[in-house]
BAGUKE-434658 format. One line per field, with one value per residue (C-alpha): residue number from 1; chain; x, y, z. Coordinates in steps of 0.02 Angstrom, whole numbers. Layout:
<rs>
i = [NUM; ...]
ch = [A; ...]
px = [X; ...]
py = [Y; ...]
pz = [Z; ...]
</rs>
This chain:
<rs>
i = [1; 2; 3; 4; 5; 6; 7; 8; 9; 10; 11; 12; 13; 14; 15; 16; 17; 18; 19; 20; 21; 22; 23; 24; 25; 26; 27; 28; 29; 30; 31; 32; 33; 34; 35; 36; 37; 38; 39; 40; 41; 42; 43; 44; 45; 46; 47; 48; 49; 50; 51; 52; 53; 54; 55; 56; 57; 58; 59; 60; 61; 62; 63; 64; 65; 66; 67; 68; 69; 70; 71]
ch = [A; A; A; A; A; A; A; A; A; A; A; A; A; A; A; A; A; A; A; A; A; A; A; A; A; A; A; A; A; A; A; A; A; A; A; A; A; A; A; A; A; A; A; A; A; A; A; A; A; A; A; A; A; A; A; A; A; A; A; A; A; A; A; A; A; A; A; A; A; A; A]
px = [2257; 2409; 2575; 2720; 2855; 2971; 2847; 2821; 3010; 3026; 2888; 2970; 3139; 3065; 2980; 3135; 3036; 3033; 2909; 2849; 2804; 2711; 2603; 2568; 2671; 2778; 2749; 2936; 3020; 3205; 3307; 3424; 3580; 3526; 3479; 3650; 3737; 3637; 3683; 3868; 3859; 3779; 3926; 4053; 4132; 4060; 4189; 4164; 3976; 4003; 4115; 3989; 3844; 3945; 3976; 3792; 3739; 3862; 3800; 3617; 3647; 3736; 3593; 3458; 3550; 3577; 3392; 3338; 3450; 3397; 3214]
py = [7090; 6974; 7034; 7057; 6925; 7047; 7067; 6878; 6853; 6980; 6893; 6723; 6793; 6867; 6703; 6602; 6495; 6471; 6552; 6376; 6352; 6519; 6475; 6299; 6206; 6128; 6079; 6074; 6216; 6236; 6354; 6478; 6386; 6227; 6321; 6407; 6238; 6171; 6325; 6300; 6118; 6168; 6285; 6144; 6056; 5889; 5792; 5904; 5875; 5687; 5688; 5786; 5676; 5519; 5587; 5630; 5457; 5375; 5477; 5446; 5260; 5253; 5340; 5236; 5076; 5133; 5177; 5007; 4911; 5010; 4961]
pz = [1097; 1088; 1161; 1041; 1038; 1126; 1270; 1278; 1286; 1427; 1525; 1498; 1552; 1710; 1753; 1706; 1584; 1396; 1279; 1236; 1418; 1422; 1273; 1331; 1200; 1336; 1515; 1551; 1643; 1605; 1709; 1628; 1686; 1597; 1440; 1442; 1456; 1310; 1209; 1254; 1199; 1034; 1001; 1017; 870; 815; 917; 1069; 1063; 1050; 1204; 1306; 1248; 1291; 1467; 1489; 1428; 1548; 1697; 1655; 1633; 1801; 1892; 1807; 1851; 2030; 2047; 1979; 2098; 2251; 2234]
</rs>
């Protein structure tokens, strides 16, 4: 018997994983804090989202560049 979606959600919440992870659709584990931040970003206006995405892109670019030069 398959568990209901509500039971699957409760299991995922207890394990701090997504339902996709539980059913094998994803091998990524996202913690609740990250998922909350993503949700907060999605609730921003178009311009607010763009500003956050620009900051993320800048930070990622910095760390990728730093990693490449430290090899």
